[in-house]
C-alpha positions, -999 to 999 in steps of 0.1 A, spaced: 477 -646 -458 485 -628 -490 492 -590 -494 461 -586 -513 441 -603 -482 458 -583 -459 447 -550 -478 411 -561 -480 410 -568 -445 419 -534 -436 396 -520 -462 368 -539 -443 380 -525 -411 379 -489 -419 345 -495 -437 329 -496 -403 337 -461 -396 313 -431 -409 337 -401 -403 371 -394 -406 376 -387 -368 365 -425 -361 393 -435 -387 418 -413 -371 411 -426 -337 413 -460 -351 449 -456 -369 460 -440 -335 448 -471 -318 468 -495 -341 497 -473 -336 494 -480 -299 491 -520 -306 526 -516 -328 554 -535 -311 579 -509 -300 614 -514 -313 647 -513 -289 659 -479 -283 692 -489 -299 675 -494 -332 663 -459 -330 692 -444 -349 700 -426 -382 704 -457 -402 668 -472 -395 654 -433 -397 630 -430 -427 640 -398 -445 612 -375 -457 588 -381 -428 577 -349 -406 578 -371 -376 606 -396 -368 599 -428 -379 624 -459 -377 619 -492 -396 640 -522 -390 640 -551 -414 651 -587 -403 651 -616 -431 635 -649 -417 634 -680 -442 637 -658 -472 609 -636 -460 611 -599 -450 598 -590 -414 595 -554 -406 596 -537 -372 588 -501 -369 580 -471 -341 574 -436 -346 575 -406 -321 539 -395 -332 510 -417 -325 492 -413 -361 525 -418 -378 531 -448 -361 494 -463 -368 501 -456 -404 536 -474 -404 517 -502 -384 494 -506 -412 523 -510 -437 541 -532 -416 511 -554 -412 504 -554 -451 540 -562 -461 557 -582 -434 564 -618 -435 564 -616 -475 594 -623 -504 610 -594 -514 593 -602 -547 560 -599 -535 567 -570 -519 584 -552 -550 555 -562 -569 526 -552 -544 502 -525 -553 493 -509 -521 458 -500 -529 444 -500 -497 460 -465 -493 432 -450 -517 406 -474 -508 402 -463 -471 411 -427 -481 443 -418 -467 456 -399 -496 429 -371 -491 427 -370 -457 462 -369 -448 480 -335 -447 506 -333 -474 536 -335 -452 520 -368 -435 512 -379 -472 549 -375 -484 558 -395 -450 537 -423 -459 551 -424 -495 588 -424 -477 577 -454 -455 564 -473 -487 597 -463 -507 619 -477 -477 601 -508 -475 601 -514 -513 640 -506 -514 648 -527 -485 632 -558 -506 650 -549 -537 682 -548 -520 679 -581 -503 668 -594 -536 697 -581 -554 719 -594 -527 705 -633 -530 705 -633 -568 
């Protein structure tokens, strides 16, 4: 499934909810479903800077595609990183670098997140794109 298709799928899922409390609950439930990373991976190197909560992001390369694993100490943040992992994992660095993450605006995250959470979300996206740029540079 392409990055665009995954984003459209998320937009459809969020369209089922009329109010933002339901959407928040859904984001939290997505966070609960996110596979936790190993305790040893919850280190300074994997910490996403710029997040109010602690967020760890681990990247693996499998057959030229980046696979992201993540965790957070806050449920809503865990749900947000879970959405990003769902959209960007199992794609090539170029696909990730070129991806326009339109679902963030389409589901209304920007206007419904606190400024600190919105900054954290931007930091998560930046770190994922930075990993893809770094991997691409190392392999060209």
